[in-house]
C-alpha positions, 0 to 999 in steps of 0.5 A, spaced: 500 500 500 505 504 501 508 503 495 502 504 491 501 511 495 508 513 493 507 511 486 500 515 486 504 521 489 510 521 484 505 521 478 501 527 481 507 531 482 509 529 475 502 531 472 503 538 476 510 539 473 507 538 466 502 543 467 507 548 470 511 547 463 505 547 459 502 553 462 509 557 460 509 554 453 506 559 450 510 565 453 516 561 451 514 560 444 513 567 443 520 569 446 523 563 442 520 565 435 521 573 437 514 574 434 507 575 437 502 572 432 495 576 433 489 574 430 483 580 429 478 581 424 479 588 421 471 590 420 470 593 427 472 601 427 475 604 430 478 598 434 481 594 427 480 596 420 484 596 414 487 603 413 493 606 409 498 602 412 495 596 413 490 593 419 490 599 424 486 601 430 485 601 438 486 594 439 492 594 434 496 599 438 494 595 444 497 589 441 503 593 439 504 595 446 504 588 448 509 585 443 514 591 445 513 589 453 515 582 451 521 585 446 518 581 440 515 583 433 508 583 432 505 579 426 497 581 425 493 575 422 486 576 419 481 572 421 473 572 421 470 574 428 466 568 429 471 563 428 477 566 431 476 563 438 476 556 435 482 558 431 486 560 437 483 554 441 486 550 436 493 552 436 493 558 431 496 564 433 498 566 440 493 571 442 487 575 439 484 582 440 478 584 436 473 587 440 471 581 444 466 581 449 468 578 456 463 572 457 462 566 461 461 562 455 467 564 452 471 563 458 469 556 457 474 555 451 479 561 452 482 566 458 481 573 458 485 579 460 483 584 465 478 589 461 481 594 457 475 598 455 467 598 457 462 599 452 455 599 451 450 596 446 447 602 441 442 602 436 443 605 429 437 608 427 434 612 421 433 619 423 426 620 425 425 613 427 420 612 433 425 606 436 428 609 443 428 602 447 429 595 447 422 594 448 420 598 441 424 593 437 418 588 438 415 586 431 421 589 428 427 587 423 433 588 426 440 587 423 446 585 427 454 583 426 455 575 426 458 573 432 458 580 436 455 581 442 449 585 439 447 578 435 447 574 442 443 579 446 438 580 440 437 572 439 437 572 447 431 577 447 427 574 442 428 567 444 427 568 452 427 575 453 422 582 452 422 581 445 419 573 445 413 572 442 413 579 439 414 578 432 421 581 432 426 578 428 434 579 426 439 578 420 446 577 421 451 580 417 459 580 416 460 587 419 456 592 422 457 597 416 453 592 411 447 591 416 447 599 416 447 599 409 440 595 409 438 599 414 439 605 409 435 601 404 430 600 409 431 592 409 431 592 417 428 597 422 434 598 426 442 595 427 444 593 434 452 594 435 457 596 440 457 603 442 464 606 439 463 602 432 456 605 432 458 612 433 463 611 428 458 609 423 453 615 424 459 620 424 460 618 417 453 617 414 448 622 413 441 620 415 443 616 421 442 617 429 445 613 434 442 611 441 445 607 447 440 601 448 436 601 454 430 597 457 424 600 459 426 599 466 432 603 465 437 598 465 443 598 460 446 593 456 453 594 457 460 589 456 467 589 457 472 588 452 478 583 453 484 580 450 483 573 448 489 568 451 489 560 450 487 557 456 493 555 461 498 561 460 498 565 466 505 568 465 503 571 458 496 573 461 500 576 467 504 580 462 498 582 458 494 585 464 500 589 466 501 592 459 493 594 460 494 597 467 499 601 464 495 603 458 489 605 462 493 609 467 496 613 462 489 614 458 492 611 452 487 607 450 482 613 451 486 617 446 487 611 441 479 611 441 479 618 439 484 618 434 482 612 430 474 614 430 477 620 426 480 616 421 
């Protein structure tokens, strides 16, 4: 029995050490390759978009700051938003940053950094629209961007929330801008999208307005963005959190939001 217990303890220790080794593997791999591979979907201005010098935006600046802290180069990889987390989970890339809302469901597959920005869901509407709150979307056609929080929120409200049984429906689009084009063509009655993206779109298109999405009881649909990291990499996550804390303390993230909203 003693020999059996000793064997169990040895095996447990080996598994524990193996876990420690794997947790450091991603950071070690990044430093060995001297490159931080970052996945993003450049269809979410001002956070990521295709500009004159390539993929630009708030999230890209954050990723550059992380790479600089690690002392490595950055390699931006383009992917579809709704498939990036699965790609990262499958071993592609080192981190992802693309306006990802921190949710319990996503935490089952990946880890998240500390939040780097707080955003609320917004309505994009035609000027003069009577829609003011979530409940006003009853019976309406709603446009959302596939995989984004607005899509998850509206789906939830239609299936078991305040829009259930009202005849409301939603259509998913590859991007917020494509949904907005259908709004302008009156194929949908409203678009639900993250605050900063909604404001950016409205500022560059006439005939549109944006409103913070609230409920009749005054509740606000809010969310927090985080950097996505493959599970089991606490050392890398700690380094990223340190960078985020420094950027927030210096108000650099807010400055980048203003800067890229004007591009």
